[in-house]
VEXTISE-484567 format. One record per residue: residue in one letter; x negated, y, z of N, C-alpha, C, CB in turn. Coordinates in pm, whole numbers, plus 50000, padded with zeros to 5 digits. Each point is the difference from the previous one (the first is absolute). Glycine has a CB too. Layout:
VEXTISE-484567
AXYZXYZXYZXYZ/...
***
This chain:
VEXTISE-484567
X246439290887094499624985950005498534998049962502364993849946/X497175013649950498644997749953498965005850095500865000249768/X499515010950302499005006850083499354991150103501275020449965/X499514973450125499374991850102499224988349945501805006750148/X498604988549736499334988249943498685003549936502204989749964/X497645022649990498815003249923499005008650075501384998349800/X499085008850302499095008650073499414992150116501315020749935/X497394977350063499354992050104499715008750120499004984949828/X501375010550287499695007050124498574997250040502394998850073/X497055009650016498644997150045499874986350062499705024050037/X501344971650037499934986750061499914989049896501295008650191/X499494992949703499944989749896498675000249928502465001749972/X496965010250007498685000649938498974993050087500625021649887/X499474980850244499034993650090500174984949999499995020550144/X501234974949848500214985549997499374994049876502145002750129/X498005004149758499384994949878498485000250011501975008149867/X497475002750187498565000750018499524989150095500085024749957/X500694972950148499654989450095499954986549930501065013250186/X499924984049731500014987349930498824998449906502455000050017/X497195010849914498864999449908498724997550077501175015549842/X498634992150267498794998250080499954985950058499995024450056/X501164970349983500044986350054499564989949894501855006750158/X498664994949721499634990749892498515000649970502285002549904/X497185009850084498595001349969499134995550117500555018949847/X499914983650276499244995250116499964984750003500665020750127/X500494973049847500034985449997499064994549893502385000550082/X497585006349804499084995949893498565001150045501675007349830/X497995004050233498635001950046499614990250110500215024049939/X500754973150150499724990250105499714986349940501485012850158/X499314983549743499774987249934498674999949927502474996949975/X497215014449959498715000949933498854999150098501055013949825/X499104992650291498954999150103499884985750052500435023950064/X500704969349951499964986050044499254991449899502175003250122/X498074999249749499254992849897498505002850015501995001349844/X497675011650183498605003650013499324993350118500545021449895/X500214976450213499424993650116499874984949980500975018050143/X499584976949748499744986149961498854999449900502414994150041/X497685014249853498974999549896498675005250050501775002949828/X498225007250262498745005450050499144989650067501125021650028/X499414971050068499184989550063499574989049902501195004850212/X499704991549696499624989749902498835004749914502364991649997/X497715021049958498905005549920498715000650083501655013449865/X498484990950261498825001150084499344986450022501035019950113/X499794969949912499444986750026499444993549874501634997550187/X499015005149698499524993949876498785007249943502334992549954/X497625020750060498945007749935498885003950095501715008549843/X498564991850288499015005050094499915015249994498734978649977/X500485027150112499915014650006499415005749871499744998550248/X499224995049697499385005249877500954999049882497764993550088/X502894995149898500964998549889501165009550013499354976249980/X501115026250145501075009750021499555014049958500904986050190/X497835016949831499465012849955499965001049849498675001150207/X500954987849725500005000049853501415002149945498014984750002/X502995009250062501385001949956500445014550020500514976050055/X499105029850057500325014250024499355008949896500214995350245/X498625000749705499325008049897500785000149869497814994450108/X503074996049873500894999949884501285007650030499054978049927/X501595018750185501355005050027500025014650042500634977150064/X498355027550006499995014050045499965009749882498854992950210/X500225005649693500035009349886501304999349921497534997949986/X503034990149996501244998949923501175006350074499134978949896/X500855020650236501065006450077499975015149986499934981150160/X498935024449804499865014449984500545005149867498024998950147/X502164992049757500335004249863501265008649992498914979249921/X502245016850135501205008449984499835013950058501374979450007/X498015021750110499845013050063498975008749932500674989650211/X498225004449746498935007849939500355004249858498354987950142/X502165002849779500245002649859501435004549969498264983349951/X502655015650146501375004449974500165015050000500754979250102/X498235028149945500005014849998501205006050073498784999149783/X501854993150306501165004950074501265001449918498425011750141/X501534984449732501135002149909501254992450042498365003649818/X501554983650226501244993050037500795007050110498884979249935/X500475028550151500715006850108501015010149947498014996950145/X501805008049733500925010049945501384994149972498065012049900/X502004974850085501314993549981500885002150122498954982949850/X500455017950269500775002550121500645013850000498484984650123/X500905024649806500545013649994501095001449895497805008550076/X502034984749811500885002549886501234991049995498005007349879/X501834979750144501134990949986501125002750102498414983049912/X501305019650215501105003150092500755012749963498724988750177/X500685019749740500655012449958500724998849867498275012350125/X501824975649822500814997749882499274999149868501715011350122/X496964989249878499264998749875500174986049942498335017150080/X501814981849789500214987249934498804990950018501495011149832/X498794976150195498934990250020499144998949874501434987450164/X499225013049721499274998749873498945011049986502034989449896/X498335022850146499055011149988498874998750101501855014649918/X498474980950202498964998450102499014989249959501615007450179/X498904981249777499114989049960499155003849879501674983750089/X498945022749811499255003649881498985010950024501954993449868/X498425016750209499135011550020498874997250098501945014649951/X498344977650153498974996850098499244987349963501385011150175/X499284980049751499364987449965498895001449898502134989050050/X498015020449856498985001449896498655004150056501805006149841/X498115004450242498675003250056499444988750086500645023949998/X500214968950073499514988750080499454989049909501685005450180/X499004992149710499534989849906498645003749942502374994349945/X497455018450018498725004449944498884998650101501225016149851/X499044987750274498984998450104499674985350021500805021150111/X500234970549887499784985750019499154993949890502174999050117/X498055005249761499204994849889498545004350011502045000349855/X497745012150188498625004550020499314992050110500665023149924/X500074974150182499424992150110499684985949955501285013850165/X499614980349756499744986549950498764999649911502454995150011/X497345015649913498825000649914498715000450081501365011749827/X498714993650296498805000750083499894988950102500075024149969/X500694965150013500044989350100498634993750024502364995749934/X496935001249960498724993050015498955008650069500534986949795/X499265025650164499005008250072500335001850148499555011749786/X501734990250247500375001650140499714987250078501795016649935/X498544972050007499724987250066498504997850016502124990749905/X497105013349995498544998850011499485008050118499854996749753/X500725015350268499515008650108500374994950138500175019249844/X501004974350167500494995850130499624985850038501865015549966/X498044975549935499874985750031498604996150046501774995849834/X497235011550121498644996650042499554986249960500355015250187/X500094979949698499574987149950500744988150055497845010249973/X503184992150113500774988850055501034995749896499665008250238/X500224979449711500794995349887501505001450013498194984749962/X502455008450135501465001050012500475014250027500024976850083/X499235030649996500395013850029500045008249873498994998150228/X499985000649689499945007549874501144995949907497525001950024/X502704985249962501014995249907501395005250034498634979649965/X501735019550159501385003850036500185015050018500234977950109/X498685029349912500105014449990500335004149856498365002650189/X501004991149715500295003049860501454996649967497604995749941/X502854992550101501374995749972501005010050060499254975949996/X500535027850130500925009250065500025013649935499644987750209/X499215017549752499945013249939500605000049860497965004950134/X501954984049796500654999249868501525001150010498104985749921/X502445010850194501455000850020500465013850047499984975850053/X499135034049951500345013250052501215006449933497625002750053/X502544996749814501205006249941501304994650058498705003449792/X501374983450228501214994050059500175004350145499774980449845/X499135020450228500075003850141500535014250015498094984650052/X501435024649866500445014050010501465001549959497665007449954/X502754985849940501425000749961500884993550107499334999549757/X500154990050306500764993650108500195009350119499114978149926/X499895030250105500165009450111501055010549967497604996450065/X502495007749810501065009449960501374993550011498395011649846/X501734976150109501284993050009500434998250145499484988249786/X499585008750302500344998750142500505013250058498294981950021/X501075029149941500465013150047501405002949948497635008150007/X502654988049870501345002149943501044991750074498965004849776/X500704982950257500944991650075500345006350134499074979749887/X499925025450182500255006350130500805012949984497884989950088/X501765018349813500705012749980501464997849961497845010449931/X502434978750000501384996749962500724991850107499295000549761/X499994996650348500544992350112500444985949960500725021550101/X498504972549811500214985949965499144991750096500495005349752/X499984993850369499184994550107499774985149986500855017850146/X500114974749803499774985649985498864997249904502424995850047/X497575011449842498914998149904498675004550060501615003349810/X498415007650268498765004750062499494989950103500735023749964/X500194970450112499604989650095499364988249928501875007150154/X498744988949735499434988949923498615003549946502324992649939/X497535019850015498705004549949498944999450109501165014949836/X499224988650287499054999550111499734985950046500795022250071/X500214969149916499894986650056499224990349912502165004250113/X497934997549757499384990349908498494998650021501795005549835/X497445005450178498554998050024499714992250127499595021349880/X501164981750228499794992450124500324985349981500545020550132/X500664976849815500464986249987499154992149902502315007550055/X497344998949833499184993049900498634996550053501235011949822/X498144997750244498684997450059500094989350108499315023549948/X501724977450135500204990150106500104985949942501175017450139/X499704980949760500194986749942498704994749939502405005649955/X496885003249976498774995649935498924996350102500565014649805/X499254993950296498944997650098500274987250079499605024750017/X501644973650028500334987950076499794987549915501665013250135/X498794987249740499854988449912498534997149972502205005249896/X497045005250074498584998049969499244995050123500145018149827/X500224986850291499334995350121500304985350024500145023150098/X501124973049882500384986150021499284990749902502225007650083/X497534997349796499334992049898498485000650011501935003949853/X497565004950235498555001550012499395008249888499974978450115/X500825029849816499525007849886500025015050026500824982049853/X499245022250273500065014250030498585005750001502124996850136/X497595011049761498695006449985500225014949976498974978749906/X499935028750086500115014349968500695001949865497915004850135/X501734986949768500565001349866501494997049998497794993949905/X502624995050156501424996549995500845009650083499374976049967/X500095028850145500745009750080500165013249927499134989150207/X499825015549726500105012549925500974998749884497655005650064/X502284983249864500904997949886501464999750045498194987449882/X502065005850229501374999050051500555013750042499514976650076/X499675031249989500445013150047500315009349883498634997150208/X500515002949691500235008549882501274995749928497535003649976/X502674983250007501194995049930501275003650076498644981349906/X501355017350227501185003450079500325014849990499484981350155/X499495027049843500215014449988500675003549867498015003950146/X501564989949747500605002849868501444994849992497704998949896/X502574990250172501374994649999501005009350069499034976949999/X500455032450084500915009350068500685009749905498574998050201/X501015002249674500685008449900501374994649963497775006649912/X502464980650110501234993649952501285006650052498714978949989/X501415024750140501245006150046500325013549937499634988150210/X499375018149726500245012849934500594998449861498135009450130/X501814978649815500474998049863501485003149981498254982849976/X502645013850120501415003949982500205015149987500624979850128/X498525028149938500105014549984499725004049856499295003250239/X499704990749702499705003049859501124995249909497564998250049/X503024990249983501084994749917501265008550008499064977250034/X501115030050077501225008050018499935013649935500344988150210/X498525015549733499885013249936500955001149882497615001550073/X503045009849917500955002149891499315003649869501685007350168/X497104997649842499235003449881498534998050032501755016649920/X497384983149980498574997950027499445011450084499784987449784/X499155009950292499365010850075499615011649909499164983150164/X501075029049883499775012149920498925008550065502374999549919/X496695004950001498935008650050500445014549992498274983449929/X501665023650184500325014350007498755007150052502504995650041/X496905012449875498745006450038500115008550125499394999949761/X501665008550255500095007850124500084991150125501155018149871/X499594970950119500104991050114498674993350027502424996249949/X496884999749946498684993850018499025010050062500444984949804/X499605027550148499115010250054500305002650148499825010549772/X501474990650260500385002350140499634988050087501885014849924/X498314973050022499664988050076498514998950027501954988949900/X497245014549999498554999350019499555010850098499714990849767/X500865021350221499625010950091500374996750144500315016449812/X500924978750208500424996150134499164988350049502345008049953/X497454982349958499254988150039498585003350042501394986949845/X497965022250083498625003350035499905006550137499505002649758/X501535005250277499995006250134500074989350109501115020549905/X499754969750074500124989350099498904989649983502465003750008/X497024994949870498984989949972498725002650076500994996749775/X498625015950232498765003150071500134995550145499565019749847/X501614983150212500224995350137500094985050008501175021150048/X499534972749855500104985549999498654993449979502315002149914/X496885004050000498654994849976499165000950126500175006749758/X499965004650310499275001550126500494989850103499655024549952/X501674973250051500544990150093499474986149969502065013950027/X497904982849843499444987049962498544999050037501644998749813/X497645012350166498594999950037499844998050150499475015049807/X501384991950270499954998250145500344985850040500615023950029/X500274969749892500474986650033499064989149949502315008749994/X497074993649889499254989349934498535003049975502114993949895/X497485018650118498615003349968499034992150087500725022849929/X499674974850196499114992550087499714986149944500895012750195/X500164980249764499794986649945499295000549866502054992150120/X498255018249800499355001249870498505002050016502115009649904/X497484999050190498585002150024499354987950063500435024350025/X500324968550057499454988350066499664988949902501315006050202/X499314994249679499684989849899498514999949970502295002649901/X497105009350095498585000949965499105003450118500725007049774/X499854998250338499155004650111499764989350104500885022749963/X500134968950066499854990050106500064986049940501045015750167/X498644974549916500034986049957501454995649978497864995450126/X502374994849784501364995149979500694995450128499294993249774/X499965001250321500614995650126500615011750076498364981150011/X500935030149994500525011850071501265005249933497685005950072/X502324994149795501205004349927501154990350026498575010749823/X501124976350184501044990250030500625002350137498824983749855/X500355019350246500535003050133500895012449998497954989550101/X501595020749827500775012449994501314998149926497875012950007/X502124978849888501234997249927501034993250089498684998049789/X500874992850296500914993450093500545010150103498744978349969/X500395030750078500445010350096501065009149939497744999250108/X502095004549766501015008449935501304992549979498175012749887/X501764974250096501224992049989500825000850129498844984549838/X500485014250274500685001150130500605013950018498434983050097/X500775027249875500455013850021501085004249902497755005250086/X502344988049800500985004049899501434996650033498234997149839/X501994995650271501374996350036500875012250026499134978950097/X500275032449946500795011950029500595006149875498575004150196/X500944991949688500585004949876501424995249976497725000749909/X502754989950174501384995249988500985011650013499324977750093/X500475030950006500935011150022499855010649893499934995550246/X498835008549725499775010649903500474996149862498065007650133/X501594980449823500364995749866501494998549981497854988649987/X502875007750117501454998349988500725013349998499804978250115/X499685031749953500735012650015499735009849887499914996650244/X498885003349699499625010549906500865000649873497734997550088/X502564991249841500775001349875501395006150018498754980549918/X502095014550174501305006450015499905014150056500984977650033/X498015024950051499835013450056499725010149890499144990150213/X500005006549692499695009249891501245003149916497674991149995/X503134998749978501215002149922500975009350071499714977549899/X500505020450231500965008250074499515014350016500754979650121/X497965022249907499495013650018500035007649868498544992150188/X501205001049701500095006549869501405005249974498184985149915/X502825008850147501385004549985500395010650103500554977749909/X498515026250177500265010950091500144996350146501055010549813/X498814976750225500184995850139498695001550078501824983849928/X497715028550086498725002850065500014996450148499635018249834/X501544981450226500114997250144499454986250035502005014850009/X497884976449891499504986650027498504999650029501814991449855/X497465019050104498554999650008499484998650144499945013849793/X500464994950301499474998450137500384986750063500115024650025/X501124971049954500424987350058499194988449944502305009350031/X497464990849839499234989149939498594999450058501355002449791/X498035009150229498635000350052499964994350141499495020049858/X501394984750230499924995350139500374985350014500545023150074/X500384971949843500354985850005498824991449956502415005749957/X496944998549935498874992349949498845000350100500715005249763/X499025006250296498925000850099500264990750118499585023749931/X501634976750120500324991650116499934985149964501475018350091/X499084978049794499984986049958498574995149978502255003049895/X496935005350041498614996249974499214998750129500135011549779/X500074997950312499294999550128500344987450078499985025050005/X501314971750002500424988250075499474987249935502055012250074/X498084986949794499554988049929498504998250012501905002549841/X497345008250143498554998850001499444997650140499945014749802/X500744990350300499564996950136500124985050027500725022950077/X500394971249878500174985550018498974992349918502455003550041/X497305001049837499024993149916498595001150057501445004749802/X498245006750256498665001750058499754989950112500075024549941/X500954973050139499874990250107499864985749945501345015150148/X499344982349740500014986449946498874997349901502455000050033/X496845010449922499024998349893498914989850031500465023349939/X498904976950178498954989850022500514985749984498915015950156/X502284981349894500564986649987500394997149856500825001350236/X499785008749698500424998049861498814996949909501935015650040/X497004991949976498854997849913499404986350020499545024450004/X500374971150120499414986950027500904988849951498835009550198/X502474991649826500924989249962500264999649851501055002050223/X499165009749717500405000449860498824999549904501995012850069/X496984995049960498915001449904498784991550033500815022849957/X499064973450168498864991850037498985007750082500364986849794/X498785006150280499035006450090499045009549928500164980050144/X499555017349728499045008449930500495014349977499164979449890/X502155022950134500575013449978500195007650131501144991249796/X498325003850315500135007350127499325013649995500094978250118/X498935023349795499325012849987500905011149948497924987549962/X503265009049988500925010249948500855006450110500054987549785/X499895007550339500885005050107499835015050025499904977450104/X498885027749919499905014550025500425008449880498154995150159/X501555000249721500445007349880501525000849995497934992449876/X502724996450152501464999749995500615009250105499904976549914/X499525023850206500555008550106499945014749962499304983150168/X499605021249773499875014049959500965003149885497595000150074/X502524990749832500905002249886501465000150043498314989349851/X502055003050250501365000450051500325013750060499894975250045/X499145030750024500215013650051500095010049885498764994050210/X500425004349688500015009249885501314999249922497524997849986/X503144990650020501224998249922501165008650050499254976949953/X500685027950172501085008350053500055013649929499784988550223/X499135019449775500075012449924500154997749850498615010650176/X500864978249774500164997149857501474998249965497734989449996/X503025003850088501424998049974500745013349999499874977350107/X499845031449990500655013050001499655008349879499974999250246/X498765000649713499585007649882500654994649873497845005150114/X502324981849877500604994149881501465004249983498464980750024/X502305019150085501395004349993500095014949967500634982150165/X498555026049900500015014449970499635002649854499415004850238/X499634987949710499585001949862501154997349903497664993750063/X503034995049956501144996649913501105010450013499454975750021/X500865028450103501095009450023499695013749941500594987650207/X498195017149809499645013249949499955000149848498705004250209/X500864985049729500064999249854501445001049951497934985849999/X502965006850065501405000349959500635013750025500164975550049/X499325031750050500515013350032499395010849912500354992450234/X498835003649669499435009649907498735006750048502275003649921/X497034990450174498775005950052498854990049993501345014750152/X498284980849728498954989849990498625005050040501314989949821/X498485023350181498675005050034499664998350148500235016349815/X500794983250270499714998350143499344986650028501955014750055/X498644974049902499294987350020498694999349922502194989250038/X497745017749848498764999949923498865006250081501325001449788/X498935010350270498965006550080499694991750125500765022549916/X500284971750145499784991850118499114988149970502195007250086/X498074986149804499194988449965498615004049954502074987849939/X497825024049998498675004949963499165002850125500955010049789/X499694995550313499305002150127499544986850058501385020550042/X499514969549954499634986850050498884993749918502344997050083/X497665005849786498964994449914498635005650036501674997249816/X498285015650218498735005950044499494992750124500685022549906/X500234974850186499634992650121499534985949962501665013350137/X499074980249770499664986449960498614999149937502424995549965/X497325013249938498734999549929498845002950095501155007049787/X498995003850290498925003550092499804989050105500505024549965/X500614970250086499904989750102499384987249949501965009950106/X498434985949773499434987749944498515001549972502234994649901/X497385017150051498575002249976499194998850128500595015049808/X500014989350302499294999850128500074986550070500485024150020/X500684969249973500254988650087500034986449932501255015650138/X499004983949730500184987049936498754991550005501685010249851/X497184995550116498784992249997499584995250139499305012949799/X500694995850305499554995050131501034991650075498595019950011/X502724983149970501024993250080500864990349920500035019950144/X499874979949725500774990649919501505002150013498164983850024/X502565005349999501465000650006500525008450115500044977749896/X499305022150217500435008250113499895014849965499284982050161/X499665021949773499865013849958501095004049903497564998250033/X502774993149872501075002949904501345001650071498744987449824/X501515004350277501265001050073500095013150078500054975150018/X498855029350044500005012650072500255011849906498424990150167/X501015009249715500225010549901501475000549959497654997349917/X502974991250067501424999649965500855006650108499614978949871/X500095018550253500755006150110499915015249994499574979750141/X499235025649838499835014549994500695006049878497834997550120/X502054995949765500575005449877501525000150003497994991949878/X502624997250165501464999450005500555010250100499914975649938/X499385026150174500445009950097499965014149944499194985050180/X499775018249744499895013449942501135002649901497534999150030/X502764991249884501065001849901501365001650066498684986549838/X501605005250262501315000750066500205013450070499954975250031/X499055029450041500145012650073500225011649905498534991050181/X500775009349708500175010949904501414999949940497534999249948/X502904989250004501334999349937501105002950101499114983349837/X500715012150286501005002450103500165014950028499474977750100/X499425029449908500065014450028500755007449890497864998350126/X501884998449748500655007149889501434995649980497805002449893/X502504984950133501394995449989500875006850105499214977949910/X500255023550212500755006950106500305014549960498914985250172/X500105021449770500205013949956500995000649884497675005750076/X502244984749832500875000249882501464997850039498114991549860/X502154999450232501374997050041500495009050114499614976649928/X499465030850135500355009050110500674992450115500255018949835/X499104970250204500484992150113498854998850100501674987149855/X498625010650272498924998750098499194987349980501395012850161/X497404987349892499094988749982500574987350061498085015750001/X502624985450110500514988050067501064992849916499535010950219/X501074996149683500984993449913499364989049916501305021249993/X497394979949982499284989949924499384989250089499535017449828/X500324985450300499194991250085500754992950111498165015049950/X502854991650109500664994250116501284992849961499025018150142/X501174969549904501214992449966501265007150049498674978750011/X502425019549912501295005750035501024988850013499445021649882/X501714981650177501034989950022500484994149868500705011950208/X499404996449688500494995049872499044990149936501215021549968/X497504979150070499034990549946500294985950048498295018149992/X502094980550133500344986950053501234994349930499015006450220/X501975002249754501194995549927499634995649859501425015550136/X497714992149801499574996649863499244986849999499885024549943/X499244973750157499224987650008500904987950021498085013050092/X502944988549993500934988950020500744996749872500275006750238/X500075003449684500684997649872499104992549903501365020750035/X497364983149962499064993149912499854985550041498785021549960/X501034976050169499844986250048501254991849971498465008150179/X502724997849838501234992849970500084996649852501145011750189/X498454997749726500014997449855499014989249961500685023549961/X498124976950104498994989649972500524986350039498165016750036/X502474982350083500544987150043501114995349906499435005650237/X501425003549720501094996349909499454994749868501495017250107/X497464989649842499424995549873499274986750016499775023849929/X499614974250189499314987350025501014988550005498195012250126/X502964990249939501034989550005500564997249862500575006950234/X499625003849689500544998249864499044992249912501285021450024/X497394981049997499004992949921499944985350037498695021049980/
***
C-alpha cells in the first residue's frame, strides 16, 4: 500500500516541475507587465537624463548580491536537497555573508563618492542602499533556502513583492506629480527590503537556533568561490556596460540604453522561472533534465525576442515617448544577445547543481575578456550600440563554451541541447495549461 503512494514516477515528477515552472513563469510575466507600466511612467516623468541618474543608483545596487555574496547562497541548493539541517545551513553560510555585508556597509560613503560624481540624489540613495547590504545578502541566502526546500509559494512572494511594491509606488507618485529620481530610488529600495518578509516563516519554523559548523562554512565558501568567479563574470557581462556608462557617456545615452535593456530583459521570463526548480532536481540526480531545459529555453527566447524585435519601434514610441526612439537599434541587438544569454544562464545553474561550478566560471570568464576588451574599443565611439554589440559577442562566447563541456560531461549529442523534440511540445502544453489554471484561480 505504501509503495505506490510514496514512490514518485518520472511522470509525476515532471508534473510537479511543470507546475512550479508555471507558477514562476506567471510571476515573471506579471512582474514584466508591471515593468512595462512603470518604465514608461519613469521615462515620461524623469526624461532620458533623469532615467540615467536613476540607473546610476539601481544598477550598482543590483550588483550587490552577486558581487558580495561570494557565491555562498548557491551552496544551499547542494546541501538542503540532500538532507542537511536548515539550522546548520543558515548558521554556517549566514555568518560569512553577514560579515561581508557589514564590511560593505562600512564602505558605503566612499563607494557612493566614486560613482555618484556629485549628483545629490544619486549619492544619497547609493549610500542608503549600500547600508542595507547585510540584509540583502542574508535575504539572498533565505531565497536560496526557500527554493532548495521547494517552498515555492514563499519564493513566488519573495519575487513578486519588489515588482508589486515598486509598481504601486511609481503609479501613485506619478499620479500625484511627485515622481522624481529620489522618490523612485527610495521606493525601489524599500520594496526590495520588503521582499524579506516571506522568508520569516522559515525562520520561525526552525526547531533550534541557527548553528555554525566550521566544516560546512568552509565547504560553502570553497564551493561558492568556484561559482562566484563565474557569477561575478556573468554580472560583469550583464552590468559592466551600464556601470561604465555612468561615467563614460552622457546621462541621456545611459537612459536610452536602460530602456533598451528593459525591452530585451523580457526573455528572462523563461530562464528565471526554470532555473530554481531545475537546480533542485539536478542536485537530486535528475541530470536528464539539463538538455531539455536548454532547448526549451532557447526556443522560447528566440520566439519571444523575434516578436519583440518587430514591435520595439512602436513600443518605444507609444510607451516611452518619441525621445526614446534612439534606443531602437540598441534594443534590437540586445534582443539577439538575449538568446545565447538565456542558454548560458540555464546551463550555468544546471552545471552548478550537478557539481561542476568551474565550467560556468570559465565560460563567464571567457565572456568577461570579450566584454572588457570590447567595451574599451567600442563604448566611447559607439556608445550604447557598441555596448550592445559587445554583449552579443560575450554571451555567445559563454554559451558556446558551456554547451561544449556540458555535452561532453553528459555524453549526449549536441542536437539534444539545440533541436526541439516531441516531448518539449507536450511539456510546453502542460506549462501553459498550468499557467491558465493558476490565472483562473487567481
